[in-house]
N, C-alpha and C positions, 0 to 999 in steps of 0.2 A: 446908550441908556445909562442914567446915573442910578446906581444901586447903593443904598446906605444900609449897613449891617449893624444892628444893635446886639452887642455881645461878640464883637469881631475878634476878640483875642481868645475865645474859647477854642478848644481843639477842633471841633467840628466847623464852627463858623469861620475860624481863621483859614481853614483849608478851603472852605466854600468861597471865601474872598479871592483866593488865588485862581480858582476855576472861573469865577465871574470875570476876573481881569483877563484871563486867557481868551475868553469869548469876545473880548473887545469892549467890555463895559467899563465905565468910570466907576470906581469903587472907593467908598469912604466908610468910616465906621466909628463906633463909640464902644467903650467898655469901662468897667469899674476897676478891675485889677488886671494889669498887663505885665507879663513877665516871660522870660525865656522858657522854652525855645520858640513859642509862638510869636512873641514880640519881635524877636530877631528875624524870623521869617517874614513877618509883615513889613518890617523896615527894609529888608533886602529887596522885596518885591514892590516897594514904593506904594504901599497901601497906607494912606494917611488916616489917622484916627485921633479922637480926643478922649481924654480921661473923664470918666463920670457920665451920668445920664442926666444932663441938664438940657432942658427944652431949648434954651437959647443957642445951644451948639448943634441943634438938629438942622441940617441943611435941607434945601428944597431938592427932592429927589423924585425919580420916576416911580420907584418902588422901594419900600422899606422891608428888609428881612429881619424878623424879630426872633431873637434867641430864646430858648426855653428858660433861661435864668430870669427873664423879665416877667413881671406880673402886673395886674391892675394896681394902680397907685403910683407906678413908675412915671416920672415926669414926661419922658419921651413917649411912652405908651399912651398916656392920656392926651398928649398933643396930637398924636397920629389919629386917635379915635375922634377927637373933637373936630379936627380939620378934615376928617373923612379922606385921609390920604390912602393910597393903595398900599396894602401890606400883605405879607405872606410869611410862612415859616421857611426855614432853611431846607428842611426835608422836602416840602412840597415844591419849592422853587427848583431844587435839584431834579426831582422826579419829572417835572413838566418840561424843563429846559435842557436836560442832559441825558438822563437815564432812559428815556422813553424808547429809544431804538437800540439800546445796548444789551448784550448778554451780561447781566449783573451777577457777580460772585460776591455774596454778602457773608460777612463773618460776624456771628452773634454769640452771645454767652455772657455770663456775669463778669468774667475776667479773661484776659488773654486776647481780647479782640484786636487791639492795636498790633501786638506782636505777630499774631497769626496772619492778619491782613497784610502786614509788611512782608512776611515770609512768602505769601502767595504772590504778591506783586513782584517780588524779587525773582521768584521762579519763572514767572511769565516774562519778565524782562530778559533774563539770561537766555531763555529759550526762544526769543525773537518775537514774542507776541506784542511787545511795546504797549503794555496795558495803560488805560486810564486808571486813576485811583484817587480815593479820598480816604485818608487814614488819620486817626486822632493822635498822631505823633510824627516826628521828623525821622525818616528812615535813613540810616547810614547807607551811603551808596547812591541815594537819590538826592539827599540834601533838602528835600521838601516833603510836605505831608500830603500834597495833592498835585495832580497835573491832568491835562487833557492831551490826547493824541488822536490819531486817525484810526485807532484800533476799535474793533467791535466789542472788546471786553473791558468791563469796568469792575474793579475791585473796590469794595466799600466796607468800612467798619459799620456794622448795623447795631445801633444802640436801642435798648428797650425803654430808655427814659422817655418821658412824654415830649410831644412835639413843640408845643407853644402854649401860651396862656389861653388861646382860643381853640386849641386842638389837643385834647388830652389823650389821643391815641399814641402808642409808641412810635418813635420816628421811623423804625424799620418797616412799618406797614406801607410806607410810601414807595419803597424801593423796588418792589416786584422782582425779586431775584429769580434766576433760573438755577443757580447753584447756591445752596445755603449750608453754611457750617454752623452747628450749635455746639460750641466748644465745651460748655458746662452750663449748669443752671442752678443757682442758689438764690436765697432771699437777699435782696439788696434794695436800695432806694426806698428806705422806710418813710421818707417824706411824701411819697406819692402812691406807694403800694402798701396795703394792709397785711398782705400775706403772700407766700409763694404761689398760692393758687391764682391770685390776681395777675402775677407775672406770667404764669403758665397760660392764662387766657389770652394775653397779648401774643405769646408765641404761637398759640393755636390760630389766631387771626393771621399771623405771618405765614404759617403753613398753608392756609387756604389760598394764598396768592401764588404758590409755586405751581408752575404748569406740570402736567403729567409726564412730560419728558424731562423734567428737572430732576435735581438730586439733592438730598439732604445728607450731609456728612456729620456723624456724631460718634462719640466714644461709646463703648459697650457698658451695659449694666449701670447706667445712671438713671435712677428711678424717676427723678424729676423730668428728665427728657423723655423717657419712655411713656410717662403719663400724658405728656403733651401729644406724642404720636398716637396714643390710644384715642385721643379726642378726635382724630381724623388725619389720615395720611393720604395724599392725593398724588404723590410722585414716588420715584424710586428712593431708596435710602442705602447708605454705605456706612457700616459700622467700622470703626478703626481696629486694626489688628493689634494684638499684644506685642510688646517689644521690651527688651531689657536695656536699661541705660547703664553705661559704664563710664568711668573716668578715663579720659585720654590725655595725651601730652598737651593738647591745646585747649581742652575743655571737657566735652563729653562725646560719646559715640553711641549709636544704636543702629540696628538693622531693620530694613523694610523690604520684605519679599526678596531676600538674598542680595539686597543692595545696602550700602553703608552710608550713614550720615556721620561725619566727624567734624565738629564745629566748636567754636569758642563759647557757646552758650552753656548755661548750667541748669540743672533741675529737671525733674520728671515733667513739670508743667510745660517746659519748653519742648520736650520731646513730643508731648501730645499736641502742642501748637504746630510743630513741624509735621506730624502725621496728618493733621487736618488740612494743612496747606498742600501737602503732597497729593492727597486724594481729591481735593477740590480742583487742583490743576489737572489731575488725571481725567476729570470729567470733560474737559475741553480738548483733550487729546495729548497731553504731555505724558510721556512714559514715566513709570516709577523711577527707573534708573536715571533718567535725565533730571527729574525733580530732585532726587537725592544729591546729584552732582551739583545742582544749582545751590542747594542749601549749604553745601560745604563752603561756599564763598559768602554766605550771608553774615553781615557784620553786626546786626542788631538794630535797636531803636533807641533813640535818645530817651533818657530817664527810665530805662529798664536795666537796672544794675549797671549803669554807666559809670565808669571810673572818671571822677572829676579831679582827683589829686592823688599823688603817690610819692612816698619817700621809701627809704629802706625799711622803716618800721611801721608805717601807716598807709593804708589804702582807703580812700574816701569814695563812696559810691552814692549815686543818685538813683532812687527807685520810686516808681509811680505807685507802688502797691498801697492800696487803701481799703482793702477788704481782708478779713482774717485769713481766708484761704490763700489769697495772693501773697500776703505777708509770710505765711507759713511756708509756702512752696519756694519763695525767694530765699528765705533764710536756710531752709533745708538744703537747697541746691548749693548755696555758698558753703554750708557746713561740710557737705560731702567733698567739696573741692579743697578747703583749707584745713581739714582735720580738726585738731584740738586748739588751733590758734584762736585768739581772743576776737569775738564778734560783739560789736556794740550797735544796738538798734536804736535809732533816733527817729521818733514818730510824732507826726502831727495828725491829730484826729480831726480832719477837716471836712470830710463828707457828711452830709446830713444824717446818713445811716450810722456812721461811726459815732457822731456826737450824740445821737439819740440813746446810745447804750444798748441797742438791741442785740449786739454781738459781744456782750461783756465777757462771758467766760470763754468764748471762742477766741477773743483777742488775747487773753492770758495764755491759752494753749498755743496760739500761733507764734508767740514770741519765745517759746521754750528753748529754741536753739541758740538764742542770744545769751552771752555771758553777762551782759549788762544792758539795761533798758533805760532810755532817757525819753520821757514823754512830755510834750508841751500840753499842759492842761487846757482843755477846750473851755471857752467862755459859755456861760448860760447853759450848762449841762443839767439834765434832770435826774442824774443818777450819781451815785457816790463812787467816784473813781478811786478815792483814797482807800476804799475797802478792798480793792483789787491789787493795788501796787503800793510798794513801800514809799515813804516820803522821799527817800533818796532817788527814786525813779521819776518823780513828778516835778515839773518846773513851770513857773508862771510866765517866763519870757525866754526868748531865744538867746539873749545875752548870757543868761545863767547856764544854759545848755552848752554854749560855746566855751564858757569858763571851765565847766566840768570836763569837757573833751580835752582841753589844754592840759589837764592833769593826768591824762591817760597816755602812757608812753608808747604803746604799740597796739596794733590790732586792725581789724577791718571795720570801718565805721560806715554803717548803712543808713542813709537818710531816706525816710519813707514818707511821702506826702503826694497828694494830687494837686497841690497848689504851689505858691511861691515860697512858703515857709519863712517869710520875713527876711528874704535875702540871706538865708543861713549859710550857703556855701562860701560866699565871699567872706563872711565873718569867720567861718571855721578856718578857711585857708589862711587868712590874715593871722589868726591866732597860732596856727601850727607853724 
């Protein structure tokens, strides 16, 4: 079968392309912006794609999988509708063709989904479960963001964003998990949700799909999650224990039920991610001790405080953080590790929520650990970013940011974006 994917370079759709290929299908795609690490993965797996959504590039296929970034008015969408071609969403296709007979372990929450899902997949891999997985990032140790095996267990990153232009439910309602992690829950996706209550309603719909012998894993004392559970709980739940994070020789360390995790990851948020992964794995039979030992060998995920370049005086990081809480936890974890050394935060406000200005003051607070802030001013913003940040912190193009970084002699440079950021890393490295 020939499957053509519109939005093939997105983190979810790119991962889906690999799974469709493993099932023996012929897979092609189109996308508007294609950049690493997903472009690299698609190229390595020989998934051919074209740039842009031009109807003339739309091949004849058996089914078209349409990504949620596409809407009515898109050339390809209109062509598919006019010609009455068979189309579906990525989440629905995955549910009907892959997940139906699996024990699905779904990782949900506003942030930390990719990292937690990667940790869980790694635990199951090390303990011999050989898991299937689909994750929105390339996991170090696996080298890919998705795979199919003969295992009964499937780890998936479960996103609350809507499914497609024709299906406005959250993607995760299609997955029917037996084990569900809700890592955290905050307001996000201001382009499709009007309030936190709107998002909570989608999580309530998700909880209604969990079987009564299933399990929901979540942190303690998070009111937004507790409010969802109060709307209806139909399965067992496991709240995370409290643990103390300490700096270690290689990164950080914490204890779980008299077992120790000592790894190279930083930050309280990663400790919580790890706890979620440990207890999700425990639900299918992995002991706490074995899960902790597996996490000791976890190397991380690309674009999660990933070191891209290093000299004696400068360390350059790539981080996917694009929500104020994620930005704050990333910088706080790095601050705890480097002490009073210089931290420079380089930020692209790319997501619809961040560009809308809904998190204005939260963004200022989130960046408080940085000694210097360099922000690429978003286009077409409806709020006054100049009132929040000094003119020395705001830039109209990447080239000006790179020039400024070239004048800084030492420090930890943290580039934060959920996009390509105009090829900023090659430009910074060339300058340095």
